[in-house]
C-alpha positions as CSV (number, residue, x, y, z in Angstrom):
1,M,7.8,27.7,-6.5
2,Q,4.9,25.0,-7.7
3,S,3.0,23.4,-5.1
4,V,1.8,19.8,-6.1
5,R,-0.6,17.6,-4.2
6,I,-0.2,14.0,-3.6
7,F,-3.0,11.8,-3.7
8,D,-1.9,8.1,-2.2
9,T,-4.3,5.8,-3.9
10,T,-2.5,2.7,-2.3
11,L,-5.6,1.1,-0.2
12,R,-7.9,1.9,-3.2
13,D,-6.1,1.5,-6.4
14,G,-2.9,-0.9,-4.9
15,E,-5.4,-3.0,-3.4
16,Q,-7.0,-4.2,-6.5
17,A,-4.0,-5.7,-8.1
18,P,-4.4,-9.9,-7.8
19,G,-3.0,-10.8,-4.2
20,C,-2.9,-7.4,-2.6
21,S,-6.0,-8.1,-0.8
22,M,-5.9,-6.6,3.0
23,D,-7.7,-6.8,5.9
24,L,-9.1,-3.4,8.0
25,A,-6.2,-3.6,10.9
26,E,-3.9,-3.7,7.9
27,K,-5.8,-0.6,6.2
28,I,-5.8,1.4,9.0
29,E,-2.0,0.8,10.0
30,I,-1.1,2.0,6.2
31,A,-3.3,4.9,6.1
32,Q,-2.0,5.9,9.5
33,A,1.8,5.5,8.2
34,L,0.7,7.9,5.1
35,E,-0.6,10.3,7.1
36,R,2.2,11.1,9.4
37,M,4.3,11.1,5.4
38,K,1.9,13.6,5.0
39,V,0.7,12.6,1.8
40,D,-2.4,15.5,1.0
41,V,-5.1,12.9,0.0
42,I,-5.8,9.1,0.6
43,E,-8.0,7.3,-1.6
44,A,-9.5,4.7,1.1
45,G,-11.7,2.4,-1.2
46,F,-14.5,1.9,-3.5
47,A,-17.2,2.0,-0.6
48,I,-19.8,0.6,-3.2
49,A,-17.6,-2.6,-4.0
50,S,-18.3,-4.5,-0.8
51,Q,-19.9,-4.1,2.8
52,G,-15.9,-4.6,3.8
53,D,-14.9,-1.9,1.7
54,F,-17.2,0.3,2.9
55,N,-16.6,-0.4,6.4
56,S,-12.9,0.1,6.2
57,V,-13.2,3.6,4.2
58,Q,-15.8,4.8,6.9
59,T,-13.2,3.7,9.8
60,I,-10.6,5.5,8.3
61,A,-12.5,8.6,7.3
62,K,-12.8,8.7,11.4
63,T,-9.7,8.0,12.2
64,L,-7.7,10.5,10.2
65,K,-7.6,14.0,11.0
66,N,-4.9,15.7,8.8
67,C,-5.4,14.7,5.5
68,A,-8.3,14.3,3.1
69,V,-10.0,11.0,2.9
70,A,-11.6,10.1,-0.7
71,S,-14.0,7.0,-1.7
72,L,-14.2,6.3,-5.6
73,A,-17.6,6.1,-6.7
74,R,-18.9,5.5,-10.4
75,A,-21.0,8.4,-11.7
76,T,-24.2,6.8,-10.3
77,Q,-26.4,8.1,-7.5
78,K,-26.2,4.9,-5.5
79,D,-22.6,4.7,-5.9
80,I,-22.0,8.5,-4.6
81,D,-24.7,7.8,-1.9
82,A,-22.8,5.3,-0.5
83,A,-19.4,7.1,-0.9
84,W,-20.8,10.0,1.0
85,E,-21.9,7.9,3.9
86,A,-18.7,6.3,3.8
87,V,-16.4,9.7,4.3
88,K,-18.6,12.2,5.7
89,G,-17.3,11.4,9.3
90,A,-13.8,12.6,7.3
91,K,-12.7,16.0,8.9
92,Y,-12.1,16.7,4.9
93,P,-14.0,14.5,3.3
94,L,-13.8,13.8,-0.6
95,I,-15.9,12.1,-3.2
96,H,-14.0,10.7,-6.5
97,T,-16.4,10.1,-9.1
98,F,-15.7,8.6,-12.7
99,L,-16.8,8.2,-16.0
100,A,-15.1,7.1,-19.5
101,T,-14.3,9.3,-22.1
102,S,-12.8,7.3,-24.8
103,P,-14.4,5.9,-27.9
104,T,-13.4,2.8,-27.2
105,H,-15.2,2.4,-23.1
106,M,-18.2,4.5,-24.6
107,Q,-19.2,2.4,-27.2
108,Y,-18.3,-1.1,-25.2
109,K,-18.4,-0.7,-22.0
110,L,-20.8,2.1,-21.3
111,K,-23.1,2.1,-24.4
112,M,-23.5,5.6,-24.5
113,S,-23.1,8.7,-26.5
114,E,-21.2,11.2,-26.1
115,Q,-23.8,13.8,-25.5
116,E,-25.5,10.8,-22.8
117,V,-21.7,10.8,-21.4
118,L,-21.7,14.7,-20.8
119,D,-25.3,15.0,-19.5
120,A,-24.2,12.2,-16.8
121,I,-21.5,14.1,-15.9
122,S,-22.9,17.3,-15.6
123,D,-25.8,15.4,-13.4
124,M,-23.9,13.5,-11.1
125,V,-20.8,15.5,-10.1
126,A,-23.5,18.1,-9.4
127,Y,-25.2,15.6,-7.4
128,A,-22.0,14.7,-5.5
129,R,-21.2,18.4,-5.1
130,N,-24.6,18.9,-3.2
131,L,-23.2,16.1,-0.8
132,A,-19.5,17.0,-0.4
133,P,-17.6,19.7,0.1
134,E,-14.9,18.4,-2.3
135,V,-15.7,16.6,-5.6
136,E,-13.2,15.0,-8.0
137,F,-14.1,13.9,-11.4
138,S,-12.2,11.2,-13.6
139,A,-12.2,11.2,-17.1
140,E,-12.0,7.4,-17.3
141,D,-9.1,6.4,-20.4
142,A,-8.6,10.3,-20.9
143,M,-5.7,9.6,-22.5
144,R,-7.2,7.6,-25.3
145,S,-10.0,9.9,-26.0
146,D,-10.5,12.8,-28.3
147,P,-8.8,15.3,-27.1
148,A,-11.9,17.9,-28.0
149,F,-14.1,15.6,-26.3
150,L,-12.2,15.3,-23.7
151,A,-12.2,19.3,-22.9
152,K,-16.2,19.4,-23.1
153,A,-16.2,16.6,-20.4
154,V,-13.4,18.7,-18.2
155,D,-15.6,22.0,-18.8
156,R,-18.9,20.2,-17.8
157,A,-17.3,18.5,-14.5
158,I,-15.7,22.1,-13.5
159,R,-19.3,23.5,-14.6
160,A,-21.1,21.3,-12.3
161,G,-18.6,22.2,-8.9
162,A,-15.8,19.7,-9.5
163,K,-12.6,21.4,-7.7
164,V,-10.3,18.6,-8.9
165,V,-10.3,16.8,-12.3
166,N,-8.5,14.4,-12.8
167,I,-7.0,12.9,-16.1
168,P,-5.9,9.0,-15.8
169,D,-4.1,7.0,-18.2
170,T,-5.9,4.2,-17.1
171,V,-4.5,1.8,-19.6
172,G,-0.7,2.8,-19.2
173,Y,-0.8,4.3,-22.7
174,A,0.8,7.5,-22.8
175,T,4.0,8.9,-23.3
176,P,5.5,11.8,-21.6
177,A,5.5,14.1,-24.4
178,E,1.7,13.0,-24.9
179,M,0.9,13.7,-21.8
180,A,2.2,17.3,-21.1
181,K,0.5,17.9,-24.6
182,T,-2.8,17.2,-23.0
183,I,-2.5,19.0,-19.8
184,R,-1.3,22.2,-22.1
185,Y,-4.1,21.8,-24.2
186,L,-6.7,21.3,-21.7
187,K,-5.3,24.9,-19.9
188,E,-5.3,26.4,-23.3
189,N,-9.2,25.3,-24.4
190,V,-10.9,24.7,-21.0
191,E,-12.5,28.1,-19.3
192,N,-11.8,27.9,-16.0
193,C,-9.3,25.2,-16.0
194,D,-6.9,27.2,-13.7
195,T,-9.8,27.7,-11.2
196,V,-9.1,23.9,-10.2
197,T,-7.0,21.2,-9.3
198,L,-5.8,19.8,-12.1
199,S,-4.6,16.1,-11.6
200,V,-2.9,13.0,-13.4
201,H,-3.0,9.0,-12.6
202,C,-0.8,7.0,-14.4
203,H,-0.8,3.3,-15.2
204,N,2.8,1.6,-15.7
205,D,1.8,-1.0,-18.3
206,L,5.2,0.6,-20.7
207,G,7.0,1.5,-17.5
208,L,6.2,5.0,-17.8
209,A,4.0,5.9,-15.2
210,V,6.5,8.0,-13.1
211,A,7.8,10.0,-16.2
212,N,4.4,10.5,-17.4
213,S,3.1,12.6,-14.4
214,L,6.3,14.3,-13.8
215,A,5.5,15.7,-17.4
216,A,2.3,16.2,-16.4
217,V,3.2,18.7,-13.4
218,M,6.0,20.5,-15.6
219,A,2.7,21.1,-18.4
220,G,0.8,22.6,-15.3
221,A,-0.7,19.3,-13.2
222,S,-1.2,20.2,-9.5
223,Q,-2.2,16.8,-8.0
224,V,-0.3,13.4,-9.1
225,E,-2.0,10.2,-8.0
226,C,0.2,7.3,-7.4
227,T,0.7,4.3,-4.7
228,I,3.5,3.4,-2.3
229,N,5.5,0.8,-4.0
230,G,3.7,1.4,-7.6
231,I,1.1,-1.3,-6.8
232,G,-1.7,-1.5,-8.6
233,E,-3.6,-3.1,-11.3
234,R,-1.7,-5.0,-14.0
235,A,1.8,-3.2,-13.8
236,G,0.4,-1.0,-11.5
237,N,0.8,2.6,-10.7
238,A,3.2,6.0,-10.7
239,A,5.2,4.8,-7.3
240,L,5.0,7.7,-4.7
241,E,8.7,7.1,-3.7
242,E,10.1,7.4,-7.3
243,L,8.0,10.2,-8.1
244,V,8.7,12.3,-4.5
245,M,12.3,11.5,-4.7
246,A,12.7,12.6,-8.6
247,M,11.5,16.2,-7.4
248,H,13.2,16.2,-4.4
249,T,16.7,15.0,-6.1
250,R,16.4,17.1,-9.1
251,P,14.6,20.6,-8.3
252,D,17.1,22.2,-10.9
253,L,14.7,20.3,-13.3
254,Y,11.6,20.1,-11.2
255,P,11.2,23.3,-9.0
256,I,8.1,21.4,-7.2
257,V,7.0,21.2,-3.3
258,C,5.0,18.4,-2.0
259,N,4.1,17.9,1.8
260,V,5.5,14.2,1.8
261,D,8.4,13.6,4.7
262,T,10.6,11.4,2.7
263,T,12.3,10.4,5.6
264,R,9.1,7.9,6.2
265,I,9.5,6.5,2.8
266,S,11.6,3.4,3.5
267,P,9.8,2.2,6.4
268,V,6.1,2.8,4.5
269,S,7.6,0.9,1.8
270,R,8.7,-2.1,3.9
271,M,5.2,-1.8,6.0
272,V,3.2,-2.1,2.6
273,Y,5.5,-4.9,1.3
274,S,5.3,-6.7,4.1
275,I,1.7,-6.6,5.1
276,L,0.9,-7.6,1.1
277,G,3.5,-10.2,2.0
278,V,5.8,-9.7,-0.9
279,N,9.5,-8.5,-1.4
280,A,10.7,-5.4,-3.2
281,P,12.6,-6.1,-6.1
282,I,16.4,-6.4,-5.2
283,N,16.8,-3.6,-8.3
284,K,13.8,-1.3,-7.3
285,A,14.5,2.2,-7.7
286,V,14.8,4.2,-4.1
287,V,13.8,1.2,-1.9
288,G,15.2,-2.0,-3.5
289,Q,17.7,-4.1,-1.8
290,N,20.4,-2.9,-4.3
291,A,19.7,0.7,-4.2
292,F,22.5,2.0,-2.2
293,A,24.2,-1.2,-2.6
294,H,28.0,-1.2,-4.6
295,E,30.0,-4.0,-5.4
296,A,32.1,-3.1,-8.7
297,G,35.3,-2.2,-6.9
298,I,35.8,1.3,-8.8
299,H,32.3,2.1,-7.4
300,Q,33.2,1.2,-3.9
301,H,36.6,3.4,-4.1
302,G,34.4,6.2,-5.5
303,V,32.0,5.7,-2.6
304,M,34.0,5.8,0.3
305,A,36.1,8.8,-1.4
306,N,32.9,10.9,-1.2
307,R,29.7,8.9,-1.3
308,A,28.2,11.6,-4.3
309,T,30.1,9.5,-6.7
310,Y,27.4,7.2,-7.2
311,E,24.8,8.4,-5.0
312,I,22.3,11.0,-6.2
313,M,20.8,11.0,-2.8
314,T,21.5,9.6,0.4
315,P,19.8,6.5,2.5
316,E,18.9,8.7,5.1
317,S,16.8,11.0,3.3
318,I,14.5,7.9,2.8
319,G,14.8,7.0,6.3
320,L,16.9,4.2,5.8
321,M,19.4,4.6,8.8
322,Q,22.0,2.9,11.0
323,N,21.0,1.5,14.2
324,R,21.8,4.8,16.8
325,M,21.4,3.0,20.0
326,V,21.9,-0.9,20.7
327,L,18.8,-2.8,22.0
328,G,19.4,-5.9,23.9
329,K,17.7,-7.9,27.0
330,H,18.6,-4.7,29.1
331,S,17.0,-2.0,27.2
332,G,13.8,-0.3,28.6
333,R,10.3,0.2,27.9
334,H,11.0,4.2,27.1
335,A,14.0,3.2,24.8
336,V,11.9,0.4,22.6
337,E,9.2,3.1,22.1
338,E,11.4,5.8,21.1
339,R,12.9,3.6,18.8
340,L,9.4,3.0,17.5
341,N,8.4,6.5,17.3
342,A,11.7,7.2,15.2
343,L,11.1,4.5,12.8
344,G,7.3,5.6,12.0
345,Y,4.9,3.6,14.6
346,T,2.9,5.3,17.0
347,L,1.2,2.4,19.3
348,E,-1.2,2.7,22.3
349,K,-0.3,1.6,25.9
350,A,-1.8,-1.6,25.5
351,E,0.0,-2.3,22.0
352,L,3.3,-0.9,23.4
353,D,3.0,-3.5,26.4
354,Q,2.0,-6.5,24.3
355,L,4.8,-5.7,22.0
356,F,7.7,-5.0,24.7
357,D,6.6,-8.4,26.0
358,R,7.3,-9.9,22.6
359,F,10.6,-7.8,22.3
360,K,11.9,-9.1,25.9
361,D,11.0,-12.6,24.3
362,L,13.2,-11.9,21.2
363,C,15.8,-11.0,23.2
364,D,16.1,-14.1,24.9
365,R,16.6,-16.0,21.3
366,K,19.1,-12.6,20.0
367,K,21.7,-10.7,21.3
368,T,21.3,-7.7,19.7
369,I,17.4,-6.5,18.2
370,T,18.2,-4.3,14.8
371,D,15.4,-1.7,13.4
372,F,14.8,-4.5,11.1
373,D,13.6,-6.5,14.0
374,L,11.8,-4.1,15.9
375,E,9.7,-3.3,12.3
376,A,9.1,-6.4,12.1
377,L,7.3,-7.0,15.7
378,A,5.4,-3.8,14.8
379,V,4.2,-5.1,11.7
380,H,3.5,-8.5,12.8
381,R,1.2,-7.5,16.0
382,L,-1.4,-7.2,13.7
383,S,-1.0,-11.0,13.6
384,A,-0.7,-11.5,16.7
385,E,-3.9,-9.8,17.2
386,S,-6.1,-11.8,14.8
387,A,-5.2,-14.9,17.3
388,K,-7.0,-12.9,19.9
389,T,-10.3,-13.8,18.3
390,G,-9.5,-17.0,16.1
391,Y,-6.9,-19.7,16.7
392,K,-3.6,-18.9,18.5
393,L,-0.5,-21.6,18.2
394,E,0.0,-23.1,21.7
395,R,3.0,-25.4,20.7
396,F,4.2,-28.0,18.3
397,T,6.7,-30.8,17.8
398,V,8.0,-32.3,14.3
399,N,10.1,-35.1,13.5
400,S,11.7,-34.8,10.3
401,G,14.7,-36.2,8.3
402,N,16.3,-37.3,4.8
403,Y,15.6,-41.1,5.7
404,V,12.1,-40.4,7.6
405,T,8.8,-39.7,6.8
406,S,8.0,-35.7,8.5
407,N,5.2,-35.9,10.8
408,A,4.1,-32.9,13.0
409,V,2.0,-32.5,16.5
410,V,0.4,-29.0,16.7
411,S,-1.9,-27.8,19.5
412,V,-3.5,-24.8,18.9
413,L,-6.5,-22.6,20.9
414,C,-9.4,-21.5,20.6
415,N,-11.4,-19.7,23.2
416,G,-9.6,-21.4,25.7
417,E,-10.4,-24.5,24.4
418,R,-7.2,-26.9,23.2
419,T,-7.0,-29.6,20.7
420,E,-4.3,-31.2,19.2
421,E,-3.8,-33.2,16.1
422,V,-1.0,-35.6,13.9
423,A,-0.2,-35.4,10.5
424,M,2.4,-36.3,8.5
425,G,4.0,-34.4,5.4
426,D,6.6,-34.2,2.7
427,G,8.7,-32.2,5.1
428,P,8.3,-30.4,8.3
429,V,6.6,-27.7,7.0
430,D,4.1,-29.5,5.0
431,A,3.5,-31.7,7.9
432,V,2.5,-28.5,10.0
433,F,0.5,-27.1,7.6
434,N,-1.4,-30.8,7.3
435,A,-2.2,-30.5,11.2
436,V,-3.7,-27.2,11.2
437,D,-5.7,-28.1,8.3
438,K,-7.2,-31.0,10.2
439,L,-7.6,-28.2,13.3
440,I,-9.0,-25.2,11.7
441,P,-12.2,-25.5,9.8
442,A,-12.3,-23.6,6.7
443,P,-14.0,-24.2,3.5
444,P,-11.6,-25.6,0.6
445,H,-8.4,-23.9,-0.5
446,S,-5.1,-24.4,-1.6
447,L,-1.9,-22.8,-0.8
448,D,-0.9,-20.7,-3.9
449,D,1.9,-19.5,-2.3
450,Y,4.8,-20.1,0.4
451,A,7.7,-18.1,1.0
452,I,10.3,-17.4,4.1
453,Q,13.1,-15.0,4.5
454,T,15.1,-13.6,7.0
455,I,14.4,-10.2,8.8
456,S,18.4,-9.3,9.5
457,E,22.1,-10.8,9.2
458,G,23.2,-13.7,11.5
459,K,22.1,-17.1,12.8
460,D,19.9,-16.1,15.2
461,A,18.1,-13.6,12.5
462,Q,14.3,-13.4,12.8
463,G,12.4,-15.6,10.0
464,E,9.4,-14.1,8.5
465,A,7.1,-16.7,6.8
466,I,4.7,-15.7,4.0
467,V,1.8,-17.9,2.6
468,K,-1.4,-17.1,0.4
469,I,-4.3,-19.4,0.7
470,R,-7.0,-19.2,-1.9
471,C,-10.2,-19.9,-1.2
472,G,-12.3,-19.7,-4.9
473,D,-11.6,-16.3,-6.4
474,R,-10.3,-15.0,-2.6
475,V,-6.8,-15.0,-1.6
476,V,-5.5,-14.1,1.7
477,T,-2.2,-13.6,2.8
478,G,-0.6,-15.0,6.6
479,R,2.3,-13.7,8.0
480,G,4.2,-15.2,11.0
481,L,7.8,-14.1,12.5
482,S,10.2,-16.0,14.9
483,T,14.0,-17.0,15.0
484,D,12.8,-20.6,14.4
485,V,11.2,-21.0,10.6
486,I,9.4,-23.8,11.0
487,E,7.4,-21.8,13.9
488,A,7.2,-18.9,11.5
489,S,5.7,-21.1,9.3
490,V,2.9,-22.4,11.2
491,L,2.2,-18.9,12.5
492,A,1.7,-17.8,9.1
493,Y,-0.6,-20.4,8.2
494,I,-2.6,-19.9,11.3
495,N,-2.7,-16.6,10.6
496,G,-4.1,-17.4,6.9
497,M,-6.7,-19.5,8.1
498,N,-7.8,-16.9,10.6
499,K,-8.8,-14.8,7.8
500,L,-10.4,-17.6,6.3
């Protein structure tokens, strides 16, 4: 049976999407979740892009022990040096360098001739291979390249020492038939092509990223680059959960194995959506709210008789399970830790102690704690951690009604000092936000987006507030969690302001 490596680029290509930036703690959280999911390679970032990117790649490289860690680099010595410096502490370091091969990119972006591109591939792949034990070369915009020239570029990369050669559909232009044809052409026309890992990286501009990836694998590709929830530039990338579950559900068509633990899919998907401050489309394949929902009477009848009538995979196969135990105010620390582990969270003792304190506080507000509540506490511990070195909400009071102008008093703590401000606003949320603006010094900014959703069902459900704050070209996401939606909102705004 054919084996396929899963190369996850959520932290690099995924984060490049507008509004999808993450801080270091959030990136580490996702990287560790991906490692537990057993992806083969994690592309941790673009080390040369900024000092922040470099630091995150370097930290992730030193943290992970069971999968390869890659950094992207343009085909220049400066980029490659930065990438190697960032990943060299990894147990399995990988430099991923790229250069465009399409006529459009060579003429208008690179302003290089075909010969100059081929020579650069040879020189820079060899340079990277002298540093790192594993080098991947990507022929950017490969699917709009001349096949004969693409074959020459791939041949140069292999001869220079690349162990992985990636064929990206950079602009989401290809169809499955074209993708399969290109992979077969390269395998037939490039000497030693069978000695390297042939990879694909498909974008979703025409909604074909997963289909193209599967077609490439069936034609002989042995690595697929993808992201959790399909996040990425423009319309995104091939969605890891869709790709893996297609192979898992249809082994008759795709006799392919990969190392991914499918029962981690749902928790990791929710983690990524929560960290980015967005919700899954309700009809999103595999992980959307309606993926396992049945409303039509004939569907409900069929599912009650036999789930296989309308479900081709089970919720349990992606880790979407009902509570196996009831958690509440009498639950002990061990029970909470065990449930967190089952949900895919492994916390250090200090983190677990703090989370358990927050769990007990929640139990005073809610009778029963669901898995969704517990997951929310785990994800939001990162927001609570940021308040240790920034501003922390002490208390707030709001006066609001349909015949009065809303006003709020907000008090915060920072480095042991307490400050308080009063502000008015167009409603209670606007009033508390205006008060926080007075309390926390920050460069000029604006509120790009504000949303609140319930974490679970019932009148006592926790509300998760998400704010997106813009400062110039930078957009930060703030998150807050509480059974009081106003409190969740002010916590989210303070979290975002701390990031600024």
